[in-house]
C-alpha positions as CSV (number, residue, x, y, z in Angstrom):
1,R,67.7,-6.2,-2.8
2,E,70.5,-6.3,-0.3
3,R,68.7,-8.9,1.8
4,G,68.4,-11.2,-1.2
5,R,72.0,-10.7,-1.9
6,I,72.9,-11.7,1.6
7,D,70.8,-14.8,1.5
8,A,72.5,-15.9,-1.7
9,I,75.9,-15.4,-0.1
10,L,74.9,-17.4,3.0
11,F,73.5,-20.3,1.0
12,A,76.7,-20.5,-1.0
13,S,79.0,-20.6,2.0
14,M,77.4,-23.2,4.2
15,E,79.5,-26.3,5.2
16,P,78.1,-29.3,7.1
17,I,79.8,-30.3,10.4
18,V,78.9,-32.8,13.1
19,E,78.9,-32.2,16.8
20,A,78.8,-34.8,19.5
21,D,76.0,-34.7,22.0
22,D,77.2,-36.0,25.4
23,T,73.9,-35.6,27.1
24,D,72.2,-38.7,25.6
25,D,72.9,-41.6,23.3
26,D,71.0,-40.1,20.4
27,P,73.0,-39.8,17.1
28,P,74.6,-36.4,16.6
29,S,72.7,-33.8,14.8
30,R,73.8,-32.4,11.5
31,V,74.4,-28.7,11.8
32,W,75.6,-26.1,9.4
33,S,78.1,-23.3,9.9
34,V,79.0,-20.4,7.8
35,S,82.7,-20.7,6.8
36,S,84.2,-17.5,5.7
37,S,87.0,-19.4,4.0
38,A,84.5,-21.0,1.7
39,M,83.5,-17.6,0.5
40,N,85.2,-15.8,-2.3
41,L,84.2,-12.4,-1.2
42,D,85.4,-8.9,-1.7
43,A,85.5,-6.4,1.1
44,E,82.0,-5.1,0.6
45,D,80.5,-8.7,0.6
46,E,82.5,-9.5,3.8
47,E,81.0,-6.5,5.5
48,L,77.5,-7.6,4.4
49,V,78.1,-11.1,5.8
50,T,79.3,-9.8,9.1
51,W,76.3,-7.5,9.4
52,A,73.9,-10.3,8.4
53,A,75.4,-12.7,11.0
54,K,75.0,-10.1,13.6
55,V,71.4,-9.1,12.7
56,Y,70.1,-12.6,12.0
57,G,71.7,-14.1,15.0
58,R,70.5,-14.2,18.6
59,G,72.3,-11.2,19.8
60,D,70.2,-8.3,18.4
61,F,66.8,-9.6,17.5
62,G,64.8,-12.7,17.8
63,R,65.5,-14.1,21.3
64,D,67.2,-11.9,23.7
65,G,66.8,-8.6,21.8
66,D,63.0,-8.6,21.7
67,A,61.1,-10.2,24.6
68,S,57.9,-10.3,22.7
69,S,59.4,-12.6,20.2
70,K,59.6,-15.5,22.7
71,E,56.2,-16.7,21.6
72,D,56.8,-16.0,17.9
73,D,56.5,-19.0,15.7
74,S,56.9,-17.3,12.4
75,P,59.8,-18.1,10.0
76,R,63.0,-16.5,11.2
77,S,65.9,-16.4,8.9
78,L,68.5,-18.7,7.6
79,M,70.5,-18.4,10.8
80,S,69.4,-20.6,13.7
81,E,69.0,-19.7,17.3
82,N,72.1,-21.6,18.2
83,E,75.4,-20.1,19.3
84,G,77.3,-17.7,17.1
85,D,77.0,-17.9,13.4
86,V,75.6,-21.5,13.4
87,V,72.2,-22.0,11.7
88,D,70.3,-25.0,12.8
89,F,68.1,-26.9,10.3
90,T,66.2,-29.9,11.7
91,T,64.7,-30.8,8.4
92,D,64.2,-34.2,6.9
93,T,67.2,-36.2,6.0
94,A,66.3,-35.8,2.4
95,D,67.6,-32.3,2.6
96,T,71.0,-33.4,4.0
97,T,74.0,-34.7,2.1
98,G,73.5,-38.2,3.4
99,G,70.6,-38.8,1.1
100,A,67.1,-40.1,1.7
101,D,68.3,-43.4,3.3
102,E,69.8,-41.7,6.3
103,P,67.4,-41.7,9.4
104,A,66.0,-38.5,10.7
105,R,68.0,-37.0,13.6
106,E,66.7,-34.8,16.3
107,S,68.3,-31.4,17.0
108,P,70.2,-31.0,20.2
109,A,68.5,-29.5,23.2
110,D,68.5,-25.8,23.3
111,D,70.2,-24.9,26.5
112,S,69.2,-21.3,26.0
113,S,65.6,-22.1,27.1
114,E,67.0,-22.8,30.6
115,K,68.2,-19.2,30.7
116,G,64.9,-17.8,29.9
117,G,65.6,-17.1,26.2
118,G,64.5,-18.9,23.1
119,D,61.1,-19.9,21.7
120,K,59.3,-21.9,24.3
121,D,56.9,-23.4,21.8
122,V,59.7,-25.1,20.0
123,T,60.4,-28.5,21.5
124,A,63.1,-31.1,20.8
125,G,62.6,-32.8,17.5
126,Q,60.2,-30.2,16.3
127,S,61.1,-28.7,13.0
128,R,61.5,-25.0,12.4
129,R,60.2,-23.7,9.1
130,L,62.6,-22.1,6.8
131,G,61.8,-18.5,5.8
132,R,63.2,-15.3,4.5
133,G,65.1,-13.3,7.0
134,S,63.5,-10.2,8.4
135,I,64.1,-7.9,11.3
136,F,60.3,-7.8,12.0
137,T,58.5,-10.8,13.4
138,S,55.0,-11.8,12.3
139,K,53.7,-10.8,15.8
140,D,55.0,-7.3,15.4
141,V,53.2,-7.1,12.1
142,R,50.0,-8.4,13.7
143,R,50.3,-6.0,16.6
144,Q,50.8,-3.0,14.3
145,T,48.0,-4.2,12.1
146,V,45.6,-4.4,15.0
147,V,46.6,-0.9,16.2
148,I,46.1,0.5,12.7
149,A,42.8,-1.4,12.3
150,K,41.5,0.0,15.6
151,K,42.4,3.5,14.7
152,A,40.8,3.1,11.2
153,F,37.7,1.6,12.8
154,S,37.4,4.4,15.3
155,S,37.8,7.0,12.6
156,V,35.3,5.3,10.3
157,A,32.8,5.0,13.2
158,S,33.2,8.6,14.1
159,V,32.7,9.7,10.5
160,G,29.7,7.4,10.2
161,L,28.1,8.7,13.4
162,G,28.6,12.3,12.2
163,L,27.1,11.6,8.8
164,G,24.2,9.7,10.4
165,Y,23.5,12.7,12.7
166,L,23.6,15.1,9.7
167,A,21.2,12.8,7.8
168,Y,18.9,12.7,10.8
169,L,18.9,16.5,11.0
170,R,18.2,16.7,7.2
171,V,15.2,14.3,7.6
172,R,13.8,16.3,10.5
173,H,14.2,19.5,8.4
174,R,12.4,17.8,5.5
175,E,9.6,16.7,7.8
176,Q,9.2,20.2,9.1
177,N,9.5,21.8,5.7
178,D,8.3,19.0,3.4
179,P,7.2,20.4,0.1
180,N,4.8,17.4,-0.2
181,S,3.1,18.2,3.1
182,C,0.0,20.5,2.9
183,T,-1.5,22.3,5.9
184,P,-5.3,22.7,5.5
185,F,-6.4,26.3,5.5
186,V,-10.0,26.8,6.6
187,V,-12.2,29.8,5.8
188,H,-15.5,30.4,7.6
189,G,-17.6,33.1,9.1
190,G,-16.5,32.5,12.7
191,K,-19.9,31.5,14.0
192,A,-20.2,29.0,16.8
193,L,-21.9,26.4,14.5
194,T,-19.0,26.2,12.0
195,R,-16.3,26.4,14.6
196,E,-17.9,23.5,16.5
197,L,-18.3,21.3,13.4
198,L,-14.8,22.0,12.1
199,S,-13.3,21.2,15.5
200,R,-14.6,17.7,15.2
201,C,-12.6,17.1,12.0
202,P,-9.1,15.8,13.0
203,S,-8.0,15.6,9.3
204,L,-8.4,19.4,9.0
205,Q,-6.1,19.9,12.0
206,R,-3.1,18.0,10.8
207,E,-1.0,18.0,7.6
208,Y,-2.0,16.2,4.5
209,E,1.0,14.4,2.8
210,L,1.1,13.6,-0.8
211,P,2.9,10.6,-2.2
212,K,6.4,11.5,-3.4
213,W,5.9,9.8,-6.7
214,C,2.7,11.7,-7.4
215,T,3.0,15.4,-6.5
216,N,2.2,17.0,-9.9
217,T,-1.4,18.3,-10.2
218,H,-2.0,16.6,-13.5
219,A,-0.5,13.3,-12.3
220,Q,-2.8,13.5,-9.3
221,T,-5.9,14.2,-11.4
222,L,-5.3,11.4,-13.9
223,I,-4.0,8.7,-11.5
224,G,-6.8,9.5,-9.0
225,Y,-9.4,8.0,-11.3
226,G,-7.5,4.7,-11.1
227,R,-9.1,4.1,-7.7
228,M,-12.1,2.6,-9.5
229,F,-10.1,-0.6,-9.9
230,T,-9.2,-1.0,-6.3
231,I,-12.6,-1.6,-4.7
232,F,-15.6,-3.5,-5.8
233,L,-19.1,-2.9,-4.5
234,E,-22.5,-4.5,-5.1
235,Y,-25.5,-2.2,-5.9
236,D,-29.2,-2.5,-6.2
237,R,-30.6,0.1,-8.7
238,Q,-33.8,2.0,-8.3
239,L,-35.1,4.3,-11.0
240,V,-36.9,7.4,-9.8
241,R,-39.0,9.7,-11.9
242,C,-38.3,13.5,-11.6
243,A,-40.9,16.3,-11.5
244,D,-39.8,17.6,-15.0
245,G,-40.2,14.2,-16.7
246,G,-36.7,12.9,-16.4
247,Q,-35.5,10.0,-14.3
248,V,-32.4,9.2,-12.2
249,G,-30.9,6.0,-11.0
250,L,-30.3,5.3,-7.3
251,D,-27.7,2.6,-6.8
252,W,-28.2,1.4,-3.2
253,L,-25.2,-0.3,-1.7
254,V,-25.9,-3.9,-0.8
255,K,-22.4,-5.0,0.4
256,A,-18.8,-5.3,-0.7
257,R,-18.0,-7.8,-3.3
258,F,-15.7,-10.8,-2.7
259,T,-15.6,-10.2,1.0
260,P,-18.1,-11.2,3.8
261,P,-20.0,-8.3,5.4
262,A,-19.0,-7.0,8.7
263,R,-21.0,-6.3,11.8
264,P,-22.5,-2.7,11.9
265,P,-20.7,-0.4,14.4
266,S,-22.5,-0.1,17.7
267,T,-21.2,3.3,18.7
268,P,-20.1,6.4,16.9
269,E,-16.6,6.0,18.4
270,E,-16.3,2.5,17.0
271,A,-17.5,3.8,13.6
272,A,-14.9,6.6,13.6
273,N,-12.0,4.2,14.4
274,R,-12.8,1.6,11.8
275,A,-10.5,1.4,8.8
276,V,-12.1,2.0,5.4
277,V,-11.5,-1.4,3.9
278,P,-14.0,-3.7,2.1
279,H,-14.2,-6.3,4.9
280,N,-15.4,-3.6,7.3
281,I,-18.4,-2.7,5.2
282,P,-21.7,-4.1,6.8
283,A,-24.5,-5.5,4.7
284,A,-27.4,-3.0,4.1
285,C,-29.9,-5.5,5.4
286,D,-28.3,-5.4,8.8
287,L,-28.6,-1.7,9.2
288,P,-31.4,-0.2,11.3
289,D,-34.2,1.8,9.6
290,D,-33.0,5.1,11.2
291,A,-29.4,4.7,10.0
292,P,-28.3,7.9,8.2
293,V,-28.8,7.9,4.4
294,F,-25.7,9.1,2.5
295,I,-26.2,10.2,-1.1
296,M,-23.1,10.5,-3.3
297,L,-23.2,12.4,-6.6
298,H,-20.7,12.1,-9.4
299,G,-19.2,14.6,-11.9
300,I,-19.5,15.0,-15.7
301,N,-20.7,11.7,-17.3
302,G,-19.8,9.8,-14.2
303,G,-21.7,7.3,-12.1
304,S,-21.5,4.8,-9.3
305,H,-18.7,2.9,-11.0
306,E,-16.1,5.7,-10.6
307,G,-13.4,5.4,-8.0
308,P,-14.1,8.7,-6.1
309,T,-17.8,7.6,-5.8
310,K,-17.0,4.1,-4.6
311,W,-14.5,5.1,-2.0
312,A,-16.7,7.8,-0.6
313,V,-19.6,5.3,-0.4
314,A,-17.2,2.8,1.4
315,T,-16.3,5.6,3.8
316,G,-19.9,6.2,4.7
317,A,-20.7,2.4,4.8
318,V,-17.9,1.7,7.3
319,R,-19.5,4.3,9.6
320,G,-22.8,2.4,9.5
321,W,-24.6,4.7,7.1
322,R,-27.0,3.5,4.4
323,C,-25.2,4.6,1.2
324,V,-26.6,5.3,-2.2
325,A,-24.8,6.5,-5.4
326,L,-26.9,8.9,-7.5
327,N,-26.6,8.6,-11.2
328,L,-27.8,11.7,-13.1
329,R,-30.2,11.3,-16.0
330,G,-28.7,9.7,-19.0
331,C,-25.5,8.6,-17.1
332,N,-24.2,5.2,-16.3
333,G,-26.9,3.3,-18.0
334,V,-29.8,5.4,-16.8
335,P,-32.3,6.0,-19.7
336,L,-32.9,9.6,-20.8
337,S,-36.7,10.0,-20.7
338,S,-36.9,13.6,-21.7
339,A,-35.0,16.1,-23.9
340,K,-33.8,18.0,-20.8
341,V,-30.3,16.8,-20.1
342,Y,-28.5,17.1,-16.8
343,C,-26.7,20.3,-16.0
344,A,-25.2,22.3,-13.1
345,A,-28.2,24.6,-12.8
346,S,-30.8,21.8,-12.5
347,A,-31.5,20.5,-9.0
348,E,-34.4,18.3,-10.0
349,D,-32.2,15.1,-10.0
350,V,-31.0,15.7,-6.4
351,R,-34.4,16.7,-5.3
352,A,-35.9,13.5,-6.7
353,A,-33.2,11.4,-5.0
354,V,-33.7,13.1,-1.6
355,D,-37.4,12.8,-1.7
356,A,-37.2,9.1,-2.6
357,A,-34.8,8.4,0.3
358,R,-37.1,10.3,2.7
359,R,-40.1,8.3,1.6
360,R,-38.2,5.0,1.9
361,Y,-36.6,5.8,5.3
362,P,-38.6,8.6,6.9
363,S,-36.8,8.5,10.2
364,A,-33.3,8.7,8.8
365,P,-31.3,11.9,8.4
366,I,-30.0,12.7,4.9
367,L,-26.4,13.5,4.1
368,L,-25.2,14.7,0.7
369,A,-21.8,14.8,-1.0
370,G,-20.6,15.4,-4.5
371,Y,-17.5,16.2,-6.6
372,S,-16.8,18.3,-9.6
373,L,-20.0,19.1,-11.5
374,G,-22.0,17.4,-8.8
375,T,-21.0,20.1,-6.3
376,Y,-22.8,22.7,-8.5
377,V,-26.0,20.5,-8.6
378,I,-26.0,20.0,-4.8
379,G,-25.2,23.6,-4.1
380,T,-28.1,24.7,-6.3
381,Y,-30.4,22.3,-4.6
382,L,-29.4,23.5,-1.1
383,A,-29.8,27.1,-2.0
384,E,-33.2,26.6,-3.6
385,E,-34.6,24.5,-0.8
386,N,-33.2,26.7,2.0
387,S,-34.3,29.9,0.4
388,H,-37.8,28.5,0.4
389,G,-37.6,27.7,4.1
390,R,-37.0,24.0,3.7
391,D,-34.1,22.1,5.3
392,P,-34.3,18.5,4.2
393,V,-30.6,17.7,4.6
394,A,-28.5,17.4,7.7
395,G,-25.1,18.2,6.1
396,A,-23.2,18.3,2.8
397,V,-19.6,18.1,1.6
398,L,-18.6,19.4,-1.8
399,V,-15.2,18.3,-3.2
400,S,-13.2,19.9,-6.0
401,C,-15.8,22.5,-6.8
402,P,-14.7,25.1,-9.4
403,L,-15.4,28.1,-7.2
404,D,-15.9,30.5,-10.2
405,P,-17.4,29.0,-13.4
406,H,-16.4,32.0,-15.5
407,S,-12.7,31.9,-14.7
408,S,-12.7,28.1,-14.6
409,H,-14.0,27.8,-18.1
410,A,-11.6,30.5,-19.3
411,G,-8.7,28.5,-17.8
412,L,-9.8,25.5,-19.8
413,N,-9.2,27.4,-23.1
414,R,-5.5,27.9,-22.7
415,D,-2.4,25.8,-22.0
416,A,-2.9,22.4,-20.4
417,G,-6.6,23.3,-19.8
418,L,-7.2,22.6,-23.5
419,V,-6.4,18.9,-23.0
420,Y,-9.1,18.6,-20.2
421,N,-11.5,20.7,-22.4
422,G,-11.1,18.4,-25.3
423,A,-11.4,15.2,-23.2
424,I,-14.6,16.4,-21.4
425,T,-16.1,17.6,-24.7
426,A,-15.4,14.1,-26.2
427,E,-17.4,12.6,-23.3
428,L,-20.2,15.1,-23.8
429,R,-20.3,14.2,-27.5
430,R,-20.5,10.6,-26.6
431,Y,-23.4,11.4,-24.3
432,Y,-25.2,13.2,-27.1
433,R,-24.7,10.4,-29.6
434,K,-26.0,7.9,-27.1
435,H,-29.2,9.8,-26.6
436,V,-29.5,11.3,-30.1
437,D,-33.0,9.8,-30.5
438,V,-34.2,11.9,-27.6
439,V,-32.3,15.2,-28.0
440,G,-31.5,15.0,-31.7
441,H,-34.2,17.6,-32.6
442,V,-32.5,20.1,-30.2
443,G,-28.9,19.8,-31.4
444,G,-29.8,19.1,-35.0
445,A,-27.8,17.3,-37.6
446,G,-25.1,20.0,-37.4
447,F,-24.3,19.4,-33.8
448,S,-20.5,19.3,-33.5
449,A,-19.3,20.7,-30.2
450,K,-15.6,21.1,-30.1
451,L,-15.4,22.7,-26.6
452,I,-17.5,22.5,-23.4
453,R,-18.9,25.9,-24.1
454,D,-20.2,24.7,-27.5
455,F,-22.1,21.8,-25.9
456,E,-23.6,24.1,-23.2
457,R,-24.6,26.7,-25.8
458,E,-26.2,24.2,-28.3
459,L,-27.8,21.8,-25.9
460,I,-28.0,22.9,-22.2
461,V,-29.1,26.5,-22.8
462,A,-31.7,25.3,-25.3
463,T,-33.2,22.6,-23.2
464,H,-33.2,24.4,-19.9
465,G,-34.6,27.8,-21.0
466,F,-31.6,30.0,-20.5
467,D,-31.0,32.9,-22.8
468,S,-27.2,32.5,-22.9
469,V,-24.3,30.6,-21.5
470,E,-23.5,33.6,-19.3
471,E,-26.9,33.5,-17.7
472,Y,-26.5,29.8,-17.2
473,Y,-23.1,30.3,-15.4
474,H,-24.5,33.1,-13.2
475,Y,-27.4,31.0,-11.9
476,F,-25.3,28.3,-10.2
477,A,-22.2,30.4,-9.4
478,P,-21.1,29.5,-5.8
479,Q,-20.6,33.1,-4.8
480,R,-24.3,33.8,-5.6
481,I,-25.9,30.8,-3.9
482,I,-23.7,30.5,-0.7
483,P,-25.5,33.3,1.2
484,S,-28.8,31.4,0.8
485,I,-27.5,28.1,2.1
486,R,-28.5,27.3,5.7
487,T,-27.4,23.7,5.7
488,P,-24.0,22.9,7.3
489,T,-21.8,22.7,4.2
490,L,-18.1,22.2,3.7
491,Y,-16.3,23.0,0.4
492,V,-12.9,21.2,0.0
493,V,-10.6,22.2,-2.8
494,A,-6.9,22.1,-3.8
495,K,-5.2,25.3,-4.9
496,D,-3.5,23.5,-7.8
497,D,-6.8,22.2,-9.2
498,P,-6.8,23.0,-13.0
499,F,-10.6,23.5,-12.8
500,L,-10.6,25.7,-9.7
501,G,-10.7,29.2,-11.2
502,E,-10.7,32.4,-9.0
503,H,-11.8,31.9,-5.4
504,E,-11.6,35.4,-3.8
505,Q,-15.3,36.2,-4.3
506,C,-16.4,32.8,-3.1
507,E,-14.2,33.2,0.0
508,A,-15.8,36.6,0.7
509,A,-19.2,35.1,0.5
510,I,-18.2,32.2,2.8
511,R,-16.9,34.7,5.5
512,G,-20.3,36.2,5.6
513,S,-22.1,32.9,6.0
514,S,-22.9,31.1,9.3
515,H,-23.3,27.6,7.8
516,V,-20.7,27.3,5.0
517,A,-17.0,26.7,5.3
518,L,-14.1,26.2,2.9
519,A,-11.1,24.1,3.4
520,H,-8.3,24.2,0.9
521,V,-4.8,22.7,0.6
522,R,-1.9,23.6,-1.6
523,K,-1.9,20.4,-3.6
524,G,-4.3,17.6,-4.5
525,G,-5.4,18.0,-8.1
526,H,-9.0,17.6,-9.2
527,V,-10.9,14.9,-7.3
528,A,-7.7,13.2,-6.4
529,F,-6.1,14.1,-3.0
530,L,-4.0,10.9,-3.0
531,E,-2.4,10.4,0.4
532,K,1.1,9.1,1.3
533,G,1.2,5.4,2.0
534,V,-2.2,4.8,0.5
535,G,-2.2,6.1,-3.1
536,V,-5.0,4.6,-5.2
537,F,-5.5,1.6,-2.9
538,G,-7.6,3.3,-0.2
539,P,-9.5,6.3,0.7
540,C,-8.1,9.7,-0.1
541,W,-7.7,12.7,2.2
542,T,-11.1,14.2,1.2
543,D,-12.8,10.9,2.0
544,K,-11.6,11.2,5.6
545,V,-12.7,14.8,5.8
546,L,-16.1,13.9,4.3
547,G,-16.7,11.2,6.9
548,E,-15.6,13.4,9.8
549,F,-17.6,16.5,8.8
550,L,-20.8,14.7,8.0
551,A,-20.5,12.7,11.3
552,S,-20.1,16.0,13.2
553,T,-23.4,17.3,11.7
554,L,-25.2,14.2,13.2
555,A,-23.7,14.7,16.7
556,P,-25.5,16.7,19.4
557,R,-24.7,20.4,19.3
558,S,-24.0,22.9,22.0
559,A,-26.4,25.7,23.0
560,A,-24.3,28.3,21.2
561,A,-24.4,26.3,18.0
562,R,-28.1,25.8,18.2
563,A,-28.6,29.5,18.8
564,V,-27.0,30.2,15.3
565,D,-30.0,28.7,13.5
566,K,-32.5,30.6,15.8
567,A,-30.8,33.9,15.2
568,L,-31.3,33.8,11.4
569,P,-34.4,35.6,10.1
570,P,-37.1,33.4,8.7
571,V,-37.2,33.1,5.0
572,N,-40.2,34.6,3.3
573,P,-41.2,32.3,0.4
574,Q,-42.4,35.4,-1.5
575,N,-39.2,37.4,-1.2
576,K,-37.5,38.4,-4.4
577,D,-34.0,37.3,-3.2
578,R,-34.8,33.6,-3.0
579,I,-33.0,31.2,-5.4
580,S,-35.5,30.0,-8.0
581,R,-35.5,29.8,-11.8
582,S,-38.6,32.0,-12.2
583,V,-37.3,34.8,-9.9
584,F,-33.8,34.6,-11.4
585,G,-35.0,34.7,-14.9
586,A,-37.2,37.7,-14.3
587,Q,-34.4,39.6,-12.5
588,W,-31.9,38.6,-15.2
589,K,-34.0,40.1,-18.0
590,Q,-34.4,43.4,-16.1
591,K,-30.7,43.9,-15.9
592,P,-29.0,46.0,-18.6
593,N,-27.1,43.9,-21.2
594,G,-28.7,40.7,-19.8
595,G,-27.7,41.3,-16.2
596,G,-24.0,40.9,-15.5
597,K,-21.7,39.4,-13.0
598,S,-21.5,42.4,-10.6
599,A,-25.2,43.0,-10.7
600,L,-26.0,39.4,-9.8
601,L,-23.5,39.3,-7.0
602,K,-25.5,42.0,-5.2
603,Q,-28.3,39.5,-4.8
């Protein structure tokens, strides 16, 4: 406010005078001086004018007072850099009292430049820009601004580096304690055979990471079936008649659709390092006759069209195996030729498929894999064959097997399990309506299953000769059949599987086995196991484990592993402990109250 008042007083008191310039012939310059007599000032205003003349002049600031201002070209004040209280304006003549017709005049030479003072960048005839007076020059402001900016930048950089380091530590902590990372836990009997086979599975020795957007067990289970839309395969179907009058469909893989076939891998190392993508799948016609035959089995009302089946088949095909998807009787377009429907306790479908593959490729080893209900069927087949002294399969992998059918079905009758129970029962009713002409006389006109157990009681128990659902469950229970399996077999489950049930008794049976192992992770859902960075657009974690374990069963074994098979006592086909329907049925009827869970576990 005071500075504005001073400027107003100075403007009001300026009088033009003319000084002669003896140094040259140029016309004299028009200069202005502050005349105190022209001012009508009181004592306070005179004091302000005196102070302003002193401050705005050359004496204190601007030229001699601040050496750094010699290169300053910013607007000064109304006072010039001439002597005393004289302010020099070298503006156009339009600003003078002479009018616009008066020619422009140059300012006199500033002799102060010879003394080392003054602005060296101001030459004769160059105009100085008018500006508001200030005791600070623009260079002072710029210099202080640069200093402040440097300090601010240094502070921001230090804070940024500190926050970045904290974020890095947090990420490292998350990686080490990631709730979405699952470490596989393996249960086995500690024999040399299982130790050697599991050591060749890298996926069981590192963490399995779930996608962050799909960590819930129900989300994994439902989204996992969307993998059927991310790969397309071409099959050639073969119908095979079973010994009990039924028939199954074998869908032999021809090649991947929409992509040219690849060259078959020449070495096991090359097969193991190939990515599981459609363009790495070789054509079946290019495979040798002794290429391993890989049979994949589906779950309830599934088939070769489902995502878990197709990606597992692709995993085997990339390794150079001859792959075939097994469709159970009445599923995926296979006609139902007898009233006996498929079930977990009937191994005739798998037996027919394995026999057909051995007849077609007699020099090729057979590999088996299945998921959900298919694990029960394969486990029953292996136990029946091995207990009779036959070993037609080189290895098997069983994914998402409900380890205890009793507690698994009990869990489906409460909470979220009722949703799965209703959905599966709807599929079973559709299966019944589709084949009602064949099985209608069994279920009758009043067939109206509302739960899975109703379908099993009204249809499966009646067509397969069981006395009750409990007897049916006991026959294929994993804890009962595992001690009879002598084929290298790996169970893979997730602890959050809504179909899992209790697993303590099954783990106890596995710890006493020399050929069976169990690998479980904390999360993965039912037949899902979606992996981070892949999701539904590639193989899941169990597909990798499947390929690695089955490939290890084909590799040469050490002497210690071979000694495990020789150490087992030979199986007597006439012994009463073998797994067969006739022996089981006779022993079941001899037990009080139709047997019982604890009585059967002793077998």
